[in-house]
Steps between C-alpha positions, in 0.01 A plus 500: 500500500484483880760330716349224719487613861715324753309272738449639851747364757402193693381600852694265726434435867769303689435301819768342725464336839807663659718808502811309602771572245638172369599374157138468375417854606815630339409328170152651533639850558715469188208378287288794611790736438564391144143450372446772237257760629346543158398127512425441870357739760587369846208599719648389831667219689280353771688345793487506880727711724784740461786263418807569294335379177241778530778760516662343195179500302426858595855602401414417136176695515255217570212585732462256789179409677525345842248214507539188723530224242442170687782249517429153636856365492653458845152462661492201734201288404314324780514134585178311426249572782681803632383862485604707203789720606454870534768562236307305236176673590680831465618412149149394393358825634774692321402316181134603535597858573741498208235379259269785593774765483637349175162509328471871586851559375427327172197728454708812569806406293322324208797292388516330164727233651605388851845357562523281809866493592501189718291187563369654824378803302350268239299312761380829650392676175356204310144501639430870424672501162309188390170638618557835325660334193812721514797345312795415720848346492699369785876459559655191648839585644549203727497122490174352637516160681266233363259480795125441511442829687696695233297334224174589675598859578630577149238316294268800445795725403628235260155471345406867472823693436548579133878449518761390756852645461792314653867591553646160400422165343535348847214718628287421191544125559415532866162669436412279207546202734252672733237531230570821305407491133832485303343719229461782758855470639759735348861493615657846496837526667578784735728770362776732609602852400838444340567876464477540877758225557728655248465849656560366852809298404714812554389516866669169600796690640272724709350214692837336564646831615202570726535155661879509523541209261807514275473458126699174526289342777270221382138606559208259495142632496171341622179690421131457581249442777660373820296186553592135556410367160734745331794307652693775678611243765657290225714794398603559863599132530712530180694808610768323720582268212535798262727684742742209505592569141420869495554638855435865396164425334202710605124433484226763463144395593239732348136457596254514786254266677124520451306277741573467873661156450734660245625750764562207736688322223718803430583543865599130518720547194670807648574309820634211291728735307640646819531160660715377212720812524385619158373847599808666345423365155118526478320829439121519549358799311123451539284626211688699237365691203836480318519129446642546149800695637566245775486215249748690283738501801474122550718232344241221536122502569345214703141386501477207740127408522426173671162463327427526124502858379207618281757691290758693707509869419827537687662246263380698199626823656841346572530387141393852381788638710741271316577306815535119533205368699490190715142370545330179609320235293125488470207709383552774247866572569631255238284668238754787524817321620720263304766324708851632430367721219297780659577410863527209740225282649528312828258283694270673750637505852844380387737740683803298393400513136434874530841557661671294224328705231594826669862398541520400136358832381708712736811323379431547130437861383483388143218254575311768695526737199384236248199394706406861571511597136306198386238562768460851383445383140225261619321775695520741206356242267220359723433699814438869417218730586432560127419135445283486814303816426436390142362168616278658767362764259402225257329300777320809631366593160386145419314466828332842483395453133365147575302651788354765276403239243325285766307802622397584141383140443305508827328827407410372152343185640268693732 
């Protein structure tokens, strides 16, 4: 009696529109890292440039192909009757060039499945994949505003993608409102590596020692991209109110800007910090690869977005580190956070409410411990890589098998 042979691994090609390393790219890296090699062969990640995400993907053994994936967000559209701006023409030319190069790449790589890791990537790859009848899935990691232009741009991708994976129910609802078929939409939460947080917990003292922060000094951490909508200015506004009750408190700001306007925003923030006389209690670290260790050193984690968060990876990471997290209402954050149970929730832009929450937590070690432990329980139950990988493998297999069945039917009918 012969043993059935194991199916060949799915040949997966990944496409992203950027090599900036934000939360979505971090989640993508972890998915690629944990997909079983016996089930999925990652051919390459296609993305433009040499950004930090490329280095992260290559660090886990993923081959990267530099291809200029077009991205129309941020392009200034012309007024009626005016000439089309050079920037928009450039993006359209990039799109045409991408289609030609992408078609050649598909012929060379022969993927069983293409994974578009963003809506920009989905718009870019859809024409060729539909023409060649190659199965594909795309990932929605952000909230999409209900606008006519968004509906128009995304309609072909909604119609022709075999499945759309989202990071939260809030994202799922936003794209269904735009016209996505609910049957194609699959919510799969992001995940974190709990073992890494447990391992790095012992390094909390190292960070404090390196920064000259005593073990008894209250330390508040803010993590993420330095951009206006993440609400760094709200935290700065709250600091003087926190120092009234906790004059020795310190704040560590971990992250970096991406776009030019973000660098301007950070510079304005730094001037504001100095102008308020807060330079002694705020430490800017820039990008750090040891986020887990820095979180372990913190007493409280803050996530102060002034717009709805699609999910909030930093919130999940703070909970994984057994730290109380303060976040803002809206979007996917409240799918993780329960007020006064796993953390504290304040209104977006409310610096007074943020300061009150911080003062309450800094003054109550028992509450901090209870919220931190409960948050960890929630992450362990709902937001792990094991759960995410299992869900993606199931979706990959279903899409590939359905594609093979359609090809078989098409051949039989000819």
